C-alpha positions as CSV (number, residue, x, y, z in Angstrom):
1,M,-55.6,-15.2,-33.3
2,N,-57.2,-12.3,-35.2
3,R,-55.0,-11.8,-38.4
4,K,-57.3,-8.9,-39.6
5,N,-55.4,-5.8,-41.0
6,Q,-52.0,-7.3,-40.8
7,I,-49.4,-5.6,-43.2
8,P,-46.7,-7.9,-44.8
9,K,-43.1,-7.3,-43.8
10,S,-42.2,-6.7,-47.5
11,V,-44.4,-3.5,-47.5
12,Y,-42.4,-2.1,-44.5
13,V,-39.0,-3.0,-46.3
14,T,-40.1,-1.2,-49.6
15,L,-41.4,1.8,-47.7
16,G,-38.2,2.0,-45.6
17,S,-36.0,1.8,-48.7
18,G,-37.8,4.5,-50.3
19,F,-37.5,6.8,-47.4
20,V,-33.8,6.2,-47.2
21,L,-33.1,6.7,-50.9
22,G,-35.2,9.9,-50.9
23,A,-33.4,11.2,-47.9
24,I,-30.0,10.6,-49.6
25,F,-31.2,12.3,-52.8
26,M,-32.6,15.4,-51.0
27,A,-29.4,15.8,-49.1
28,G,-27.4,15.7,-52.2
29,L,-29.4,18.5,-53.8
30,A,-29.3,20.6,-50.6
31,F,-25.4,20.2,-50.6
32,E,-25.0,21.0,-54.3
33,G,-27.1,24.2,-53.7
34,T,-24.5,25.5,-51.2
35,G,-21.6,25.0,-53.7
36,G,-20.4,21.8,-51.9
37,F,-20.2,19.9,-55.3
38,S,-19.3,21.7,-58.4
39,K,-20.8,20.0,-61.5
40,A,-19.3,20.7,-65.0
41,Q,-20.7,19.8,-68.4
42,G,-19.8,16.1,-69.3
43,Q,-18.0,15.5,-66.1
44,S,-18.9,12.9,-63.4
45,S,-21.3,14.1,-60.7
46,L,-19.2,12.3,-58.0
47,P,-17.0,14.7,-55.9
48,N,-13.2,14.5,-55.5
49,F,-12.3,14.1,-51.8
50,E,-9.5,12.8,-49.7
51,P,-10.4,10.2,-46.9
52,R,-10.0,11.4,-43.4
53,T,-11.0,10.2,-40.0
54,I,-14.5,10.9,-38.9
55,S,-13.3,12.5,-35.7
56,A,-10.2,13.2,-33.9
57,P,-9.8,13.3,-30.1
58,S,-9.9,16.7,-28.6
59,R,-7.1,18.1,-26.5
60,E,-9.5,17.9,-23.6
61,S,-10.3,14.3,-24.0
62,T,-6.5,13.4,-24.6
63,A,-5.7,15.1,-21.4
64,E,-8.3,13.2,-19.5
65,V,-6.8,9.9,-20.7
66,K,-3.3,11.0,-19.8
67,N,-4.6,12.1,-16.4
68,L,-6.2,8.7,-16.0
69,D,-3.1,7.0,-17.1
70,A,-0.9,9.0,-14.6
71,F,-3.3,8.3,-11.8
72,Y,-3.0,4.5,-12.2
73,A,0.8,4.8,-12.3
74,N,0.8,6.9,-9.1
75,L,-1.5,4.5,-7.4
76,A,0.8,1.6,-8.2
77,A,3.8,3.7,-7.0
78,F,2.1,4.4,-3.8
79,V,1.0,0.8,-3.0
80,S,4.0,-1.2,-4.2
81,P,6.7,-0.2,-1.7
82,A,4.5,-1.7,1.1
83,V,4.0,-5.0,-0.7
84,V,6.6,-7.8,0.1
85,D,7.6,-11.2,-1.3
86,I,7.4,-14.1,1.1
87,R,9.4,-17.3,0.6
88,A,8.8,-20.3,3.0
89,T,11.0,-23.4,3.3
90,S,11.3,-26.5,5.3
91,G,14.4,-28.7,5.9
92,R,17.8,-28.9,4.1
93,E,19.5,-31.6,2.2
94,M,22.9,-31.6,0.5
95,S,22.8,-31.3,-3.3
96,A,25.1,-32.9,-5.9
97,D,27.3,-29.8,-5.9
98,G,27.8,-29.8,-2.1
99,T,25.4,-27.0,-1.4
100,R,22.4,-27.3,1.1
101,V,19.0,-27.0,-0.6
102,P,15.4,-26.7,0.8
103,V,13.5,-29.9,0.9
104,S,10.4,-28.1,0.1
105,G,9.0,-24.5,0.0
106,G,7.1,-22.0,-1.9
107,E,6.4,-18.3,-2.5
108,G,3.6,-15.9,-1.7
109,S,2.9,-12.2,-1.1
110,G,2.1,-9.9,1.8
111,F,1.8,-6.3,2.8
112,I,3.3,-4.2,5.6
113,L,0.7,-3.1,8.3
114,R,2.9,-1.3,10.7
115,P,6.2,0.5,10.3
116,D,7.8,-1.6,13.1
117,G,7.7,-4.8,10.9
118,Y,4.3,-6.2,11.2
119,I,3.2,-8.0,7.9
120,I,0.0,-9.6,6.9
121,T,-0.4,-12.6,4.6
122,N,-2.5,-15.8,4.2
123,D,-1.9,-18.5,6.7
124,H,-1.6,-21.1,3.8
125,V,1.4,-19.2,2.6
126,V,3.4,-19.9,5.6
127,A,1.5,-22.7,7.2
128,G,3.8,-25.3,8.9
129,F,7.0,-24.2,7.3
130,D,10.3,-24.0,9.4
131,N,11.7,-20.9,7.8
132,V,10.0,-17.8,6.5
133,K,11.8,-15.0,4.6
134,V,10.4,-11.5,3.8
135,I,11.9,-9.6,0.7
136,L,11.2,-5.9,0.6
137,K,10.8,-3.9,-2.6
138,D,14.2,-2.4,-2.1
139,G,15.7,-5.8,-2.0
140,R,16.3,-6.1,1.7
141,E,15.7,-9.7,3.2
142,F,14.5,-10.4,6.7
143,D,13.8,-13.6,8.6
144,G,10.2,-13.5,10.0
145,K,8.4,-14.9,12.9
146,V,4.9,-16.2,12.2
147,T,1.7,-16.0,14.3
148,R,-1.2,-17.9,12.6
149,A,-5.0,-18.0,12.5
150,H,-5.5,-21.2,10.6
151,E,-9.3,-21.2,10.6
152,S,-9.4,-17.6,9.3
153,D,-6.5,-18.2,6.8
154,I,-4.7,-15.1,8.1
155,A,-1.2,-14.8,9.5
156,V,1.0,-12.0,10.9
157,I,4.7,-12.1,10.2
158,K,7.1,-10.0,12.4
159,I,10.5,-8.9,11.1
160,N,13.1,-6.9,12.8
161,A,12.9,-3.6,10.9
162,T,11.6,-0.1,11.5
163,N,10.5,2.9,9.5
164,L,8.9,0.7,6.8
165,P,6.2,1.9,4.3
166,T,2.8,0.8,5.2
167,L,-0.8,0.4,3.8
168,A,-4.0,1.4,5.7
169,F,-7.2,-0.6,5.7
170,G,-10.2,0.6,3.8
171,D,-13.9,-0.3,4.9
172,S,-14.9,-3.4,3.0
173,D,-18.5,-3.0,4.0
174,K,-18.7,0.0,1.7
175,L,-17.5,-1.8,-1.4
176,K,-19.8,-2.0,-4.4
177,P,-19.8,-4.3,-7.4
178,G,-18.2,-2.5,-10.4
179,Q,-15.7,-0.4,-8.4
180,M,-12.1,-0.4,-9.5
181,A,-9.5,-2.6,-7.8
182,M,-5.8,-3.1,-8.0
183,A,-3.8,-6.2,-6.9
184,V,-0.1,-6.2,-6.2
185,G,2.0,-9.4,-5.5
186,S,4.4,-12.0,-6.9
187,P,2.6,-14.2,-9.3
188,F,4.8,-17.0,-10.7
189,S,7.6,-15.4,-8.8
190,F,7.3,-12.1,-10.8
191,Q,7.7,-9.7,-7.9
192,Q,5.9,-6.4,-7.7
193,S,3.4,-7.2,-10.4
194,V,0.5,-4.9,-10.7
195,T,-3.0,-5.8,-12.1
196,F,-6.1,-3.8,-12.4
197,G,-9.7,-4.8,-12.5
198,H,-13.0,-4.5,-10.7
199,I,-15.0,-5.7,-7.8
200,S,-17.2,-8.4,-9.4
201,A,-19.4,-9.4,-6.4
202,L,-19.6,-9.5,-2.6
203,G,-20.5,-12.0,-0.1
204,R,-19.3,-15.0,-1.9
205,E,-19.2,-18.1,0.2
206,R,-17.0,-21.1,-0.3
207,T,-17.8,-23.8,2.3
208,Q,-14.5,-25.6,1.5
209,I,-11.2,-24.9,-0.1
210,E,-8.6,-27.3,0.9
211,D,-9.3,-27.7,4.7
212,R,-10.8,-24.2,5.4
213,S,-14.2,-22.7,4.9
214,Y,-14.7,-19.0,3.8
215,P,-18.2,-17.7,4.6
216,D,-17.8,-14.2,3.1
217,M,-15.4,-13.2,0.3
218,I,-14.9,-10.6,-2.3
219,Q,-14.9,-11.6,-5.9
220,T,-12.8,-9.7,-8.4
221,D,-11.8,-9.9,-12.0
222,T,-8.4,-8.4,-11.1
223,A,-5.7,-11.0,-12.4
224,I,-4.6,-13.1,-9.5
225,N,-2.3,-16.1,-10.1
226,M,0.0,-18.4,-8.2
227,G,2.1,-16.3,-5.9
228,N,-0.5,-13.5,-5.3
229,S,-1.8,-15.1,-2.2
230,G,-1.5,-12.9,0.8
231,G,-1.1,-9.7,-1.3
232,P,-3.5,-6.7,-1.0
233,L,-6.5,-5.9,-3.0
234,C,-6.7,-2.1,-3.1
235,N,-9.2,0.5,-3.9
236,I,-8.5,3.6,-5.9
237,D,-7.4,5.4,-2.6
238,G,-4.6,2.9,-2.1
239,Q,-6.3,1.4,0.9
240,V,-6.5,-2.5,1.4
241,V,-10.0,-3.7,1.0
242,G,-9.2,-7.4,0.7
243,L,-6.5,-10.1,1.1
244,N,-6.1,-12.0,-2.1
245,T,-6.6,-15.6,-1.2
246,A,-8.1,-18.0,-3.9
247,I,-9.0,-18.3,-7.5
248,Y,-11.6,-20.3,-9.4
249,S,-9.8,-21.9,-12.3
250,P,-9.8,-25.3,-14.1
251,S,-6.2,-24.7,-15.1
252,G,-4.8,-23.2,-11.9
253,T,-4.1,-19.9,-13.5
254,S,-6.4,-16.7,-13.6
255,A,-9.7,-17.3,-15.3
256,G,-11.0,-13.7,-14.1
257,I,-12.6,-15.0,-10.8
258,G,-10.4,-14.2,-7.9
259,L,-11.5,-14.3,-4.2
260,A,-10.3,-12.1,-1.3
261,I,-10.9,-12.0,2.3
262,P,-12.6,-8.6,3.2
263,S,-10.4,-6.1,4.9
264,N,-12.7,-5.7,8.0
265,E,-12.2,-9.4,8.7
266,V,-8.5,-9.3,8.1
267,R,-8.1,-6.3,10.4
268,L,-10.1,-7.9,13.2
269,I,-8.0,-11.1,13.2
270,A,-4.7,-9.4,12.6
271,D,-5.4,-7.1,15.6
272,K,-6.1,-10.2,17.8
273,L,-2.8,-12.0,16.6
274,I,-0.7,-8.9,17.2
275,E,-2.3,-8.2,20.7
276,K,-2.6,-11.6,22.1
277,G,-0.5,-13.9,19.9
278,K,-3.5,-16.2,19.0
279,V,-7.1,-16.1,18.2
280,V,-9.6,-17.6,20.6
281,R,-13.1,-18.2,19.2
282,S,-16.1,-19.4,21.1
283,F,-18.5,-22.0,19.7
284,I,-22.3,-21.3,19.5
285,G,-23.3,-24.2,17.4
286,V,-25.5,-22.8,14.6
287,A,-25.1,-22.7,10.8
288,P,-26.0,-19.1,9.8
289,M,-26.7,-17.5,6.4
290,N,-27.4,-14.0,5.2
291,L,-31.1,-13.2,4.4
292,T,-31.8,-12.4,0.9
293,D,-33.8,-9.2,0.0
294,Y,-37.0,-11.2,-0.5
295,Q,-36.6,-12.9,2.8
296,K,-36.2,-9.6,4.5
297,Q,-39.4,-8.2,2.9
298,Q,-41.3,-11.3,3.7
299,R,-40.2,-11.4,7.4
300,H,-40.4,-7.5,7.8
301,V,-36.8,-7.3,9.1
302,S,-33.8,-5.2,8.0
303,G,-31.1,-7.7,8.7
304,G,-29.9,-10.6,10.9
305,A,-28.4,-14.0,10.5
306,L,-30.8,-16.8,9.4
307,V,-30.3,-20.1,11.2
308,Q,-30.0,-23.0,8.8
309,E,-29.2,-25.5,11.5
310,A,-29.1,-25.7,15.3
311,R,-28.5,-29.1,16.7
312,E,-30.1,-29.7,20.1
313,S,-26.8,-31.1,21.4
314,D,-24.9,-27.8,20.7
315,P,-25.0,-24.6,22.8
316,A,-27.7,-22.6,20.9
317,G,-29.8,-25.6,20.3
318,M,-29.6,-26.5,24.0
319,A,-30.8,-23.0,24.9
320,G,-33.9,-23.2,22.7
321,V,-32.7,-21.8,19.3
322,R,-34.2,-23.5,16.3
323,K,-33.9,-23.6,12.6
324,D,-35.4,-20.7,10.7
325,D,-34.9,-18.4,13.7
326,I,-33.2,-15.0,12.9
327,I,-30.5,-14.0,15.2
328,V,-30.4,-10.2,15.7
329,R,-28.3,-9.7,18.9
330,V,-25.5,-11.5,20.8
331,G,-24.9,-9.9,24.2
332,Q,-24.5,-6.2,23.3
333,T,-23.5,-6.9,19.7
334,A,-26.1,-6.2,17.0
335,V,-26.2,-8.8,14.3
336,N,-27.0,-7.7,10.8
337,T,-25.1,-10.3,8.8
338,Q,-23.8,-13.9,9.4
339,M,-20.3,-12.4,9.7
340,D,-21.6,-10.3,12.6
341,L,-22.5,-13.4,14.4
342,R,-19.4,-15.2,13.6
343,N,-17.1,-12.4,14.7
344,S,-19.1,-12.0,17.9
345,M,-17.5,-15.3,18.9
346,L,-14.2,-13.5,19.2
347,Q,-15.7,-11.1,21.8
348,Y,-16.9,-13.6,24.3
349,A,-14.7,-16.1,26.1
350,P,-15.6,-19.9,25.9
351,G,-17.7,-20.9,28.9
352,S,-19.3,-17.5,29.2
353,S,-23.1,-17.0,29.1
354,V,-24.5,-14.6,26.7
355,D,-28.1,-13.4,25.8
356,L,-29.1,-14.3,22.3
357,E,-32.0,-12.5,20.8
358,V,-33.8,-14.0,17.8
359,I,-36.9,-13.3,15.8
360,R,-39.3,-16.3,15.5
361,G,-42.2,-15.5,13.3
362,S,-43.5,-12.1,14.7
363,E,-42.0,-12.7,18.2
364,H,-38.7,-11.6,19.6
365,K,-37.3,-14.2,22.0
366,T,-34.2,-14.0,24.2
367,F,-32.2,-17.2,25.2
368,K,-29.3,-17.5,27.7
369,V,-26.6,-19.5,25.7
370,K,-23.4,-20.9,27.4
371,L,-20.8,-20.7,24.7
372,G,-18.5,-23.7,24.1
373,E,-14.9,-23.8,23.0
374,Y,-14.3,-23.8,19.2
375,K,-12.2,-26.6,17.8
376,D,-10.5,-25.9,14.4
377,P,-11.3,-29.0,12.4
378,G,-8.4,-28.1,10.0
379,L,-5.8,-28.6,12.9
380,Q,-7.2,-31.9,14.1
381,G,-5.1,-34.8,13.3
382,N,-2.7,-32.7,11.0
383,S,0.9,-33.7,10.3
384,S,3.8,-31.9,11.9
385,R,3.7,-29.5,9.1
386,G,0.3,-28.2,10.4
387,F,-1.7,-28.4,7.2
388,Q,-3.3,-31.0,5.2
389,R,-5.4,-31.0,2.0
390,G,-9.2,-31.3,2.7
391,Q,-11.1,-33.9,0.9
392,Q,-14.2,-32.0,0.2
393,G,-12.7,-29.1,-1.8
394,S,-13.5,-28.5,-5.4
395,P,-10.5,-29.2,-7.6
396,Q,-11.3,-25.9,-9.4
397,F,-10.6,-23.7,-6.5
398,H,-7.0,-23.0,-5.8
399,F,-4.9,-21.0,-3.4
400,P,-3.0,-18.7,-5.8
401,G,0.3,-19.0,-4.0
402,N,0.0,-21.8,-1.6
403,P,3.6,-23.1,-1.0
404,E,2.4,-26.3,0.6
405,E,2.9,-29.4,-1.4
406,F,0.6,-32.3,-1.2
407,F,3.0,-35.2,-2.3
408,K,1.2,-38.4,-2.6
409,D,1.8,-41.7,-4.4
410,F,-0.7,-42.3,-7.1
411,P,-1.5,-45.3,-9.3
412,G,-0.7,-45.4,-13.1
413,I,2.8,-43.9,-13.0
414,Q,5.2,-46.1,-14.8
415,G,8.9,-46.2,-13.7
416,T,11.9,-46.1,-16.1
417,P,11.9,-48.4,-18.3
418,G,8.6,-49.8,-17.3
419,Q,8.2,-50.5,-13.7
420,R,7.8,-48.5,-10.6
421,Q,11.1,-48.6,-8.7
422,P,10.9,-50.3,-5.2
423,R,11.3,-48.3,-2.1
424,Q,14.7,-49.5,-1.1
425,K,18.1,-48.3,-0.5
426,T,20.0,-48.2,-3.9
427,T,23.2,-46.8,-5.3
428,P,23.3,-44.2,-8.1
429,V,24.9,-46.9,-10.3
430,S,23.1,-50.0,-11.3
431,P,24.7,-53.5,-11.7
432,D,25.1,-52.9,-15.4
433,G,27.5,-50.0,-14.7
434,K,25.1,-47.3,-15.9
435,P,24.2,-44.3,-13.8
436,H,20.6,-43.9,-12.8
437,L,18.8,-40.6,-11.7
438,G,16.7,-42.7,-9.3
439,V,13.1,-41.7,-10.3
440,G,10.1,-43.5,-11.6
441,V,8.4,-41.2,-14.2
442,G,5.3,-41.1,-16.3
443,N,3.3,-38.9,-18.6
444,I,1.0,-36.2,-17.4
445,T,-2.6,-37.5,-17.4
446,D,-5.7,-35.6,-16.4
447,E,-5.7,-37.6,-13.2
448,V,-2.2,-36.5,-12.4
449,R,-2.8,-32.9,-13.2
450,S,-5.8,-32.9,-10.8
451,Q,-3.8,-34.7,-7.9
452,Y,-0.7,-32.4,-8.3
453,S,-2.4,-29.2,-9.4
454,I,-0.4,-29.3,-12.7
455,P,-1.7,-26.6,-15.2
456,S,-3.1,-27.9,-18.4
457,N,-0.4,-26.3,-20.6
458,V,2.5,-27.9,-18.6
459,K,4.4,-30.7,-20.4
460,G,7.2,-32.8,-19.0
461,A,7.8,-36.1,-17.1
462,V,6.2,-36.3,-13.8
463,V,7.8,-38.0,-10.9
464,G,5.9,-40.9,-9.3
465,E,8.7,-42.3,-7.2
466,V,12.1,-41.3,-5.9
467,T,14.6,-43.9,-4.9
468,P,16.1,-43.5,-1.5
469,G,19.7,-42.6,-1.6
470,S,19.6,-41.7,-5.3
471,I,20.8,-38.8,-7.1
472,A,17.3,-37.6,-7.5
473,E,16.8,-37.6,-3.7
474,S,20.0,-35.7,-3.2
475,L,18.8,-33.0,-5.6
476,G,15.6,-32.7,-3.6
477,I,13.4,-34.1,-6.3
478,Q,10.0,-35.3,-4.9
479,T,6.9,-37.2,-6.0
480,G,4.7,-34.9,-8.2
481,D,7.6,-32.8,-9.6
482,V,7.6,-32.2,-13.3
483,I,11.1,-32.6,-15.1
484,Q,11.1,-30.2,-18.0
485,S,14.7,-30.3,-19.2
486,F,17.8,-32.5,-19.0
487,D,21.2,-31.2,-20.2
488,G,19.6,-28.5,-22.2
489,R,17.1,-31.0,-24.0
490,P,13.5,-30.2,-23.5
491,I,11.5,-33.0,-21.8
492,Q,7.9,-33.4,-22.9
493,S,7.3,-37.0,-21.9
494,A,8.5,-39.8,-19.8
495,S,10.2,-41.4,-22.8
496,D,12.1,-38.1,-23.5
497,L,13.6,-38.3,-20.1
498,T,14.5,-42.0,-20.6
499,S,16.2,-41.3,-23.9
500,A,18.1,-38.3,-22.6
501,I,19.6,-40.3,-19.6
502,S,20.5,-43.3,-21.6
503,G,23.6,-41.7,-23.0
504,V,25.0,-40.5,-19.5
505,S,28.2,-42.0,-18.2
506,V,29.6,-42.2,-14.8
507,G,31.3,-38.9,-13.8
508,D,29.1,-36.8,-16.1
509,S,27.5,-33.5,-14.7
510,K,24.1,-32.7,-16.4
511,R,21.9,-29.8,-15.8
512,I,18.3,-30.6,-14.8
513,A,15.3,-28.3,-14.6
514,F,12.1,-29.3,-12.9
515,K,9.0,-27.6,-11.4
516,R,6.9,-28.3,-8.4
517,Y,3.2,-27.5,-8.3
518,G,1.2,-27.5,-5.1
519,A,-2.5,-26.4,-4.6
520,G,-1.9,-23.1,-6.2
521,S,1.9,-22.7,-6.1
522,V,4.8,-23.2,-8.4
523,M,8.5,-23.6,-7.7
524,T,11.3,-23.8,-10.3
525,F,14.5,-25.7,-9.7
526,E,17.5,-25.8,-12.0
527,M,20.6,-27.5,-10.8
528,D,23.7,-29.8,-11.7
529,A,23.3,-33.6,-11.3
530,K,26.7,-35.4,-11.0
531,F,26.4,-39.0,-12.0
């Protein structure tokens, strides 16, 4: 390297300091010349002054802030009346005080689409539950009838009401990152909660959350938590642009990454559910993806769905479609994105034949494809509740309001005082005459948090076993529940609960509080246990 004529940095520092000092000195002379500082014989040359703010907001800027503040308040007031709280339950059992309580349940959100009582929410909010109750902002409660689209994670609830406030759909295709967004819902059962944020990104793909796949989602930093599922994500015009569905979070609470199903997809599926009572989707047998800007430039196309995979045993592969083909038309439907291709399968019945136009290299080819019938893998082999947890989902993706509980036995949970209690019929009182609650409990480990979606900040004694016929069973306590207080005494570990119960006598009535966490849901119970 040629080092000739290089000037040391110290020279620049010295010169810079000189310029600054000189400028200050000259400014002082100029100010004194205008009478700014009066200088008397024998007195200090420093001026006397009172500190003040450098600048104050003008009336105009203050008015702008107040106008913005009022705008946000008016937007929330406009949207909130059409947002509902949804509570889903299954089964009833007799509690210790003689009342019947739900065996399981949860809470989510939704919004009113039509004034005659059609409400939209996520399918995972209501999936498989026996009873669904809708609570309006004005306090009225209605029983709801559910129509589901499991694969799309969208459901419509019909209630017997009229003249209801509604929300309109916005065009999610016109969204841009950076635009403002607002969410309204019931996070952690705090109904009618309003949060503001932005559209963070578009076209996010999650191939697996629980037992569903999401090929196209809106990402937002608007705070979304457990209970927000099924609520609206709105633009500044008060239009629904997304259905709040999932969050990315190691703890199960908002980490600034929320995911919503685009409104155009929600509207399409909701219309099918309302009109026909179900969604029938054909099967074409390709794995599509969107083209990147670079791929469009390289292939000289403006859009289309790039085929990642086309098995020869599936309809498209049998017709001649191959990997790396770009699908640009299905029947009369233009395909600009992968969602155009997926949604086209709602327009053509299974068994029908359609022309499929693709670009292969520089050639346009058309194939005649006989569509198959789509089988929703999430509904194959499910329990009677119609929903089960997928095995491939990332534990950091959660449904923020999924009321479904995934109760499973897990190793490492120690019973009280040190063994797991056997699954056999027992009485609330042991042979030694002391009453037992009838649970096997343990401390909350990382493994347990992951399995039961228990947030990192939650403390208590986690239930690993419930003895049939016990007091715990009569209270509705289930495996995975976290007991957090007993008789007003905080419970932070299994030993705390053991110690608290040790002083109970037959005939005592003690207040017990516990929480139940599903994959993105939380339920709080507090009731009396009579020993």
